[in-house]
Structures are given as structure tokens and as C-alpha cells.
C-alpha positions in Angstrom: -30.6 11.4 -4.6 -33.4 9.1 -3.4 -33.0 6.5 -0.7 -35.3 4.4 1.5 -35.7 4.1 5.2 -34.3 0.8 6.5 -35.2 -1.1 9.7 -32.6 -1.0 12.4 -33.9 -2.9 15.5 -37.0 -1.0 16.6 -35.9 2.1 14.8 -35.4 3.1 11.2 -32.4 4.6 9.5 -31.0 5.9 6.3 -27.8 4.7 4.6 -25.7 7.6 3.6 -23.3 6.9 0.6 -19.6 7.3 1.4 -19.0 10.1 -1.1 -21.7 12.2 0.5 -20.3 11.6 4.0 -16.8 12.5 2.7 -18.0 15.6 0.8 -20.0 16.9 3.8 -17.2 16.3 6.3 -19.3 14.3 8.7 -17.3 12.1 11.1 -17.6 10.8 14.6 -20.5 12.0 16.6 -23.2 13.9 14.7 -26.2 16.0 15.6 -29.6 15.3 14.2 -31.9 18.3 13.9 -35.4 18.8 12.6 -35.7 22.1 10.8 -38.7 23.3 8.8 -39.9 19.7 8.1 -36.4 18.6 7.1 -33.9 16.4 8.8 -30.5 18.0 9.1 -27.3 16.1 10.0 -24.1 17.9 11.1 -20.9 17.2 12.9 -21.0 17.9 16.6 -19.0 21.1 17.3 -17.1 21.0 20.5 -17.8 24.1 22.6 -15.1 26.7 22.9 -12.9 25.1 20.2 -10.0 27.5 19.5 -10.6 29.6 22.6 -7.2 28.7 24.1 -5.5 30.1 20.9 -7.6 33.2 20.9 -6.9 33.9 24.6 -3.1 33.4 24.1 -3.2 35.8 21.1 -5.1 38.4 23.2 -2.5 38.1 26.0 0.4 38.4 23.5 -1.2 41.6 22.2 -2.0 43.0 25.6 -5.6 42.9 24.7 -6.9 40.8 27.6 -8.5 43.6 29.7 -12.0 43.8 30.9 -14.3 45.6 28.5 -16.2 47.2 31.4 -13.1 48.1 33.4 -14.3 51.6 34.1 -17.5 50.1 35.8 -15.5 47.7 37.9 -13.3 50.5 39.3 -16.2 52.3 40.8 -17.1 51.5 44.3 -20.1 52.5 46.4 -21.1 52.7 50.0 -22.3 49.2 50.0 -19.0 47.9 48.8 -17.2 49.8 51.5 -19.5 49.1 54.5 -21.3 45.9 53.8 -19.0 43.7 51.7 -16.3 41.8 53.5 -13.1 42.0 51.6 
């Protein structure tokens, strides 16, 4: 599909046909990226989406332990003499 740049104030823009927006799933805030001489538009992904569900599932499965637990159980002289607990 070909289109033209249009003037929007001091900037330029591109009209995106509704079917393309619907098919791509774009809505609300979007990111604009320049990748290999191409302009890429994509929906902004909220950081940590779904983490709450994953953490609850881990807790329900008793799988919410430290991965390096054996390292945290070790103490050394500095821990005992210098660190204030």
C-alpha cells in the first residue's frame, strides 16, 4: 500500500487506514522506532504486565524461593564482625 506524508503543523505524518490499525492491534499510546531504515509502529507494552498473576501462581505452587538460596545461607567473618544486624 502506498501513501503520502501529510503536513501536521510543523511536522509531517502518515494516515493509517482503519483496517490496518484494527488488523495490527494498534491502540492508545504507540512506540515509533527506526529499524534498518524502516519506521516501525507498535503498541506500547506496559512493563511487568502479568507479573502479579505469575507471582501468585508461583506462591500457590510453593515455587517462590530464591534461586541462589544456598549462597545466601553462607555467612563470612565480615558478616559476623562488621555488619550490624
